[in-house]
C-alpha positions in Angstrom: 163.7 75.8 42.1 166.7 75.3 44.4 168.3 78.4 43.0 165.8 80.7 44.7 165.8 79.1 48.2 168.9 81.0 49.6 167.3 84.4 48.7 164.0 83.3 50.2 165.7 82.2 53.4 167.0 85.7 53.8 163.6 87.2 53.3 162.1 84.8 56.0 164.8 85.8 58.5 164.3 89.5 57.9 160.6 89.5 58.1 160.3 87.1 61.0 162.4 89.7 62.9 160.0 92.4 61.7 157.0 90.3 63.0 158.6 90.1 66.5 159.6 93.8 66.5 156.1 94.9 65.5 154.6 92.9 68.4 157.2 94.3 70.8 156.5 97.9 69.6 152.8 97.3 70.3 153.6 96.0 73.9 152.8 92.5 72.8 149.2 93.4 72.1 147.5 91.9 69.0 148.0 93.6 65.6 146.4 93.0 62.2 149.3 91.2 60.4 147.6 91.1 57.0 149.7 94.1 55.8 153.0 92.5 56.9 152.0 89.2 55.3 151.4 91.1 52.0 154.8 92.7 52.4 156.7 89.4 53.0 155.1 87.8 50.0 155.9 90.8 47.8 159.5 90.6 49.0 159.6 86.8 48.3 158.3 87.4 44.7 160.7 90.3 44.0 163.7 88.4 45.4 162.8 85.3 43.4 162.3 87.4 40.3 165.3 89.8 40.6 167.5 88.6 43.5 169.7 91.5 44.7 169.1 93.7 41.7 166.2 95.2 43.5 166.8 97.1 46.7 165.1 96.6 50.1 163.7 100.1 49.8 162.2 99.4 46.4 160.7 96.1 47.7 159.1 98.0 50.6 157.7 100.7 48.4 156.3 98.1 45.9 154.7 96.2 48.8 153.1 99.4 50.2 151.9 100.8 46.9 150.8 97.5 45.4 147.8 97.6 47.7 146.6 100.5 45.4 146.8 98.3 42.3 144.6 95.6 44.0 142.2 98.3 45.3 141.7 99.5 41.8 140.0 96.2 40.9 137.5 96.2 43.8 134.6 97.7 41.9 133.3 98.0 38.4 135.0 101.3 37.5 133.7 104.3 35.6 135.0 104.5 32.0 138.2 106.6 31.8 138.5 106.7 35.6 142.2 105.9 35.4 142.6 109.5 34.1 140.7 111.0 37.0 143.2 112.1 39.8 143.0 110.3 43.2 140.5 107.7 42.1 141.4 104.1 42.9 142.0 103.2 39.2 144.2 106.4 38.9 146.3 105.4 41.9 146.5 101.8 40.7 147.7 102.8 37.3 150.4 105.1 38.8 151.5 102.2 41.0 151.7 99.8 38.1 153.7 102.3 36.0 156.2 102.7 38.9 156.6 99.0 39.4 157.2 98.5 35.6 159.9 101.2 35.7 161.7 99.6 38.7 161.5 96.1 37.1 162.9 97.5 33.8 165.9 98.9 35.8 166.5 95.5 37.4 166.4 93.8 34.0 169.0 96.1 32.7 171.2 95.5 35.7 170.8 91.8 35.3 172.0 91.9 31.6 175.1 93.8 32.7 175.9 91.3 35.4 175.2 88.2 33.4 177.4 89.5 30.5 180.3 89.0 32.9 179.6 85.3 33.2 178.0 85.4 36.7 176.1 82.4 38.0 172.3 82.8 38.0 170.6 83.3 41.3 167.1 84.4 40.3 164.5 84.0 37.6 165.6 86.9 35.5 169.2 85.6 35.6 168.2 82.3 34.1 166.1 84.1 31.5 168.9 86.4 30.4 171.4 83.5 30.4 169.2 81.6 28.0 168.8 84.7 25.9 172.6 85.1 25.7 173.1 81.4 24.9 170.5 81.7 22.1 172.2 84.9 20.7 175.6 83.1 20.6 174.1 80.1 18.9 172.5 82.3 16.2 175.7 84.3 15.7 177.8 81.1 15.2 175.2 79.7 12.7 175.1 82.9 10.8 178.9 82.9 10.7 178.7 79.6 8.8 179.6 77.2 11.6 178.0 73.8 11.3 179.0 71.8 14.4 177.0 74.0 16.8 174.9 72.6 19.6 171.5 74.1 19.8 170.5 75.4 23.2 167.9 73.5 25.1 165.9 76.8 25.4 166.3 78.7 22.1 164.6 82.1 22.7 164.6 85.5 21.1 166.0 88.8 22.5 163.8 90.4 25.0 163.9 94.1 25.9 164.1 95.4 29.4 160.5 96.6 29.1 159.3 93.1 27.9 161.0 91.5 30.8 159.5 94.0 33.2 156.0 93.5 31.8 156.2 89.7 32.1 157.4 89.7 35.7 154.9 92.4 36.6 152.2 89.9 35.4 153.7 87.2 37.6 153.7 89.6 40.6 150.1 90.6 39.9 149.1 86.9 39.6 150.8 85.9 42.8 150.7 88.8 45.3 147.2 88.6 46.6 146.8 84.8 46.5 150.0 84.2 48.3 149.2 86.9 50.9 145.8 85.4 51.5 147.3 81.9 52.0 149.9 83.2 54.4 147.4 85.2 56.5 145.1 82.2 56.9 148.0 79.8 57.6 149.4 81.7 60.5 145.9 82.4 62.0 144.8 78.7 61.7 148.0 77.3 63.1 147.7 79.6 66.1 144.3 78.2 66.7 145.5 74.6 66.2 148.5 74.0 68.5 148.2 70.2 67.9 149.0 70.8 64.2 151.7 73.3 64.9 153.5 70.9 67.3 153.5 68.2 64.6 154.9 70.7 62.2 157.7 71.6 64.6 158.6 68.0 65.2 158.7 67.1 61.6 160.7 70.1 60.5 163.3 69.7 63.3 163.7 66.0 62.3 164.2 67.0 58.6 167.0 69.3 59.7 168.7 66.6 61.8 167.9 68.4 65.0 169.5 71.7 63.9 166.7 74.2 63.7 169.0 76.8 62.2 169.7 74.6 59.1 168.4 76.3 56.0 165.6 74.6 54.0 166.6 72.7 50.9 164.8 70.7 48.2 165.9 67.4 49.7 164.0 68.1 52.9 160.7 68.5 51.0 160.4 64.8 50.4 160.5 64.0 54.1 158.0 66.8 55.1 154.9 64.8 54.5 152.8 66.4 57.2 154.0 69.9 56.3 152.9 69.4 52.7 149.6 68.1 53.9 149.1 71.2 56.1 149.8 73.5 53.1 147.4 71.5 50.9 144.7 71.5 53.5 145.1 75.2 54.0 144.6 75.8 50.2 141.5 73.6 50.3 140.0 75.0 53.5 140.6 78.7 52.7 141.3 78.8 48.9 142.7 82.2 48.1 141.1 82.3 44.7 137.4 81.6 44.6 136.9 81.2 40.9 138.9 80.6 37.8 137.5 81.9 34.5 137.8 80.0 31.2 136.8 80.7 27.7 135.1 77.8 25.9 137.0 77.2 22.6 134.3 74.8 21.4 130.9 73.6 22.6 131.4 71.9 25.9 128.8 69.7 27.7 128.6 70.7 31.4 125.8 68.3 32.3 123.8 65.8 30.2 121.2 68.6 29.8 123.3 71.7 29.1 126.2 72.4 26.7 128.1 75.6 26.9 128.3 77.3 23.5 131.6 78.1 21.9 132.9 81.5 23.0 131.1 81.5 26.3 132.8 82.3 29.6 132.9 79.4 32.0 133.7 80.3 35.6 134.1 77.2 37.9 133.7 78.2 41.6 136.6 76.8 43.6 135.1 77.2 47.1 132.1 74.9 46.7 134.2 72.3 44.9 136.7 72.3 47.7 134.0 72.1 50.4 131.9 69.4 48.9 131.0 67.0 51.7 130.7 64.1 49.3 134.3 64.6 48.3 135.8 66.0 51.5 134.1 64.6 54.6 133.6 67.3 57.3 134.7 70.0 54.8 134.6 72.8 57.3 137.1 71.1 59.6 140.8 71.8 59.0 142.2 68.3 58.8 145.7 67.8 57.2 145.5 64.1 57.7 142.8 63.8 55.0 145.8 64.2 52.6 147.8 61.4 54.3 145.4 58.7 55.6 142.3 59.8 53.7 141.5 59.8 50.0 141.6 63.5 49.3 144.6 63.2 47.1 142.6 61.2 44.6 139.8 63.9 44.2 141.6 65.7 41.4 138.4 66.9 39.7 137.6 69.0 42.8 141.1 70.2 43.3 140.8 73.5 41.4 143.1 75.6 43.6 145.5 76.1 40.7 143.0 75.6 37.9 143.2 72.7 35.5 144.2 71.6 32.1 146.8 73.0 29.7 146.6 76.5 31.3 146.8 75.7 34.9 148.7 78.0 37.3 152.4 78.3 36.8 152.8 78.4 40.6 151.4 74.8 41.1 154.9 73.7 42.3 156.3 77.0 43.5 153.6 77.8 46.0 153.7 74.5 48.0 157.5 74.7 48.1 157.6 78.3 49.3 154.8 77.9 51.8 156.5 74.8 53.3 159.8 76.6 53.6 158.1 79.6 55.3 155.9 77.8 57.8 158.6 75.2 58.6 161.1 78.0 59.5 158.4 80.0 61.4 157.4 76.9 63.4 161.0 76.4 64.6 161.9 80.0 65.3 158.7 81.7 66.4 155.8 81.4 68.8 152.6 83.3 67.9 149.1 83.5 69.2 145.9 84.6 67.7 143.5 86.8 69.5 140.0 86.1 68.1 137.5 88.8 67.4 133.9 88.5 66.3 135.2 89.1 62.7 138.1 86.6 62.7 136.1 84.0 60.8 134.2 86.5 58.6 135.7 86.7 55.1 136.7 89.8 53.4 137.1 89.6 49.6 139.9 91.8 48.5 140.8 90.2 45.2 141.3 87.1 47.3 140.0 86.0 50.7 141.2 87.4 54.0 139.9 87.4 57.6 137.8 90.5 58.1 139.8 91.7 61.1 143.2 91.4 59.3 144.4 88.5 61.5 145.0 89.7 65.0 148.3 88.1 66.0 151.3 88.5 68.4 154.7 87.1 67.6 157.7 86.3 69.8 161.0 84.5 69.3 161.2 80.9 70.6 163.8 80.3 73.3 
């Protein structure tokens, strides 16, 4: 995980400057920041996946166009509509194809670089390094060598297209959920200066009083309140409202009803995370429930990342990235939220967003 932090730190610095510049260009009047929050999360994902193999221009285009891929899923679509020009599914398919092509180019560039013995700096670097180590192991065994240490991750050869398709799936799974969480986090913290002040105090202390010190994994253990803020955000405004499962065998839901094998089971996250019997005052944003309360023990209701053998791969990645982002923002930025009548109305666009797009103004802290 620590490998990805330097690249993410650069993304935060770049986009925080963009937040301030956008506000200045609008004469410090509120703007809907949902689009920029989508862009920063796309940049974070692309840099984590591909490091510097992907250009800033490509990241910007993917972030802009990926909206079309999400929009393609808004409605139940007419059969074969992906072939009808200018429909949402048609635009979404073209976007997906373009992202696949860009990711395949990055995979090829990674293989060329890692063949020189370069140190890994992103996910695809680690993947390709394991692939090369596995190839060398098999070659030595095939040559008749017997005293050969087996790699800890013995994997097969993957084509550029296979790598592209896999990381496209990761982007598809992460983009909307992370963008939703970021949007609500900045809006809520602007509404709760008491929480933001505690965040600033804790993050400054974790950096030894140097607010310009980059985030690292060692800091995370001391950021108890920051972690609680992130976890409460994911409970209070869960980005994903349901997680579908397929019953592989008959499964008793209640004493009176058993789901038959092959049925789709769709637990609804929002009611589970707002159950007053489990989370007192569930409609209040209260990070302390994770520190002094008993929320941490309510694992059956904590469905943010799913559960069981197939829970979300981002269970560790998301809290780390969100803590790094909001900690740096708290130290370097001031921002205010200008509430509208639609600020607390929820728009479902694959995930949950404020209906007005989060009307915010950013400025640099002195």
